[in-house]
C-alpha positions as CSV (number, residue, x, y, z in Angstrom):
1,M,10.8,2.8,-22.5
2,W,11.9,5.7,-20.3
3,I,8.3,6.5,-19.3
4,R,7.9,2.9,-18.2
5,I,11.1,3.0,-16.0
6,V,10.1,6.4,-14.5
7,T,6.6,5.1,-13.7
8,I,8.1,2.0,-12.0
9,V,10.6,4.0,-10.0
10,F,7.9,6.5,-8.8
11,S,5.5,3.8,-8.0
12,G,8.1,2.0,-5.9
13,M,9.0,5.3,-4.1
14,F,5.3,6.0,-3.4
15,F,4.8,2.4,-2.1
16,M,7.9,2.6,0.1
17,S,7.0,6.0,1.6
18,G,3.5,4.7,2.5
19,C,5.0,1.8,4.3
20,A,7.5,3.9,6.1
21,V,5.0,6.5,7.3
22,G,2.6,4.2,9.2
23,G,2.9,0.6,8.2
24,Y,6.2,-0.5,9.6
25,R,6.0,1.6,12.8
26,A,2.3,0.6,13.4
27,S,3.1,-3.1,12.9
28,K,6.1,-2.9,15.2
29,I,4.0,-1.2,17.9
30,Q,1.1,-3.7,17.4
31,Y,3.6,-6.6,17.8
32,Q,5.1,-5.2,21.0
33,H,1.7,-4.2,22.5
34,R,-0.8,-6.8,21.4
35,K,-3.5,-5.8,23.8
36,W,-3.8,-2.3,22.3
37,D,-6.6,-1.7,19.9
38,D,-6.0,-0.6,16.3
39,T,-7.1,3.0,17.0
40,T,-4.5,3.4,19.8
41,V,-1.8,1.8,17.7
42,R,-2.4,4.2,14.9
43,K,-2.3,7.2,17.3
44,V,0.9,6.0,18.9
45,A,2.4,5.3,15.5
46,A,1.6,8.9,14.5
47,R,3.1,10.1,17.7
48,K,-0.2,11.6,18.9
49,V,-0.6,11.8,22.7
50,E,-4.0,12.5,24.2
51,A,-5.9,12.4,27.5
52,G,-6.5,8.8,28.6
53,M,-3.3,7.3,27.3
54,T,-1.0,5.4,29.6
55,S,2.6,6.1,30.3
56,D,3.5,3.1,28.2
57,M,1.6,4.5,25.2
58,V,3.3,7.9,25.6
59,R,6.7,6.2,25.8
60,A,6.0,4.2,22.6
61,A,4.8,7.4,20.9
62,L,7.5,9.9,22.0
63,G,10.3,7.9,23.6
64,I,11.9,8.4,27.0
65,P,11.3,11.9,28.3
66,D,14.2,14.2,29.0
67,S,12.8,15.1,32.4
68,I,10.3,13.6,34.8
69,S,9.0,15.4,37.9
70,R,6.6,13.9,40.4
71,D,4.3,15.4,43.0
72,G,2.3,12.8,44.8
73,D,0.0,11.1,42.3
74,K,0.9,13.6,39.5
75,E,3.7,13.4,37.1
76,K,5.1,15.7,34.4
77,W,7.2,14.5,31.5
78,G,9.2,17.0,29.5
79,Y,10.6,16.6,26.0
80,A,13.4,18.8,24.9
81,I,15.3,19.8,21.7
82,Q,18.8,21.1,21.3
83,V,18.9,24.7,20.2
84,G,21.8,27.0,19.4
85,D,24.9,26.4,17.3
86,Y,27.8,27.8,19.3
87,E,26.7,26.8,22.7
88,P,23.8,24.3,22.3
89,R,21.3,24.1,25.1
90,E,18.3,22.1,25.9
91,E,14.9,23.7,25.4
92,F,11.8,22.0,26.6
93,V,9.0,22.2,23.9
94,Y,6.5,19.5,24.9
95,F,5.0,18.4,28.2
96,V,2.8,15.5,29.1
97,Y,0.9,15.6,32.4
98,F,-0.2,12.4,34.2
99,K,-2.4,11.6,37.1
100,Y,-2.3,8.0,38.4
101,G,-0.3,7.0,35.4
102,V,-2.9,8.3,32.8
103,V,-2.5,11.4,30.6
104,V,-4.7,14.3,31.7
105,K,-3.3,17.0,29.4
106,T,-0.4,18.0,27.2
107,A,1.2,21.3,26.5
108,G,3.7,22.7,24.0
109,D,4.5,22.1,20.4
110,R,4.8,18.4,19.6
111,S,5.8,19.3,16.0
112,K,9.1,20.6,17.2
113,L,10.0,17.0,18.1
114,A,10.3,16.0,14.4
115,Y,13.7,14.4,15.2
116,L,11.8,11.5,16.8
117,S,11.0,10.0,13.4
118,W,14.7,9.5,12.6
119,Y,14.9,6.6,15.1
120,D,12.3,4.4,13.5
């Protein structure tokens, strides 16, 4: 009896964690951006940003940047985290560089932006 209950509980937890990781987020992105192909939707859902993506794709993947700087046809988006306990300050940890609205490169450590998953 207990083994059956434990098996059902763990199966449910496994199923729900699978849905939470990619399923719900990916389906939400697919619904909002119907013209994007499945590969792009999966990358955006996994918060992966790479060269060739548009600013809309980056915004869907990472959210609104903490800073934007422009220089002619070039743009740089910065994503920051709060560091420090006593006097918290903003520290930029990830950057996305655009030319003509398309990603040309990224820099920094995207894994430090783990807080992003809390909002989905």
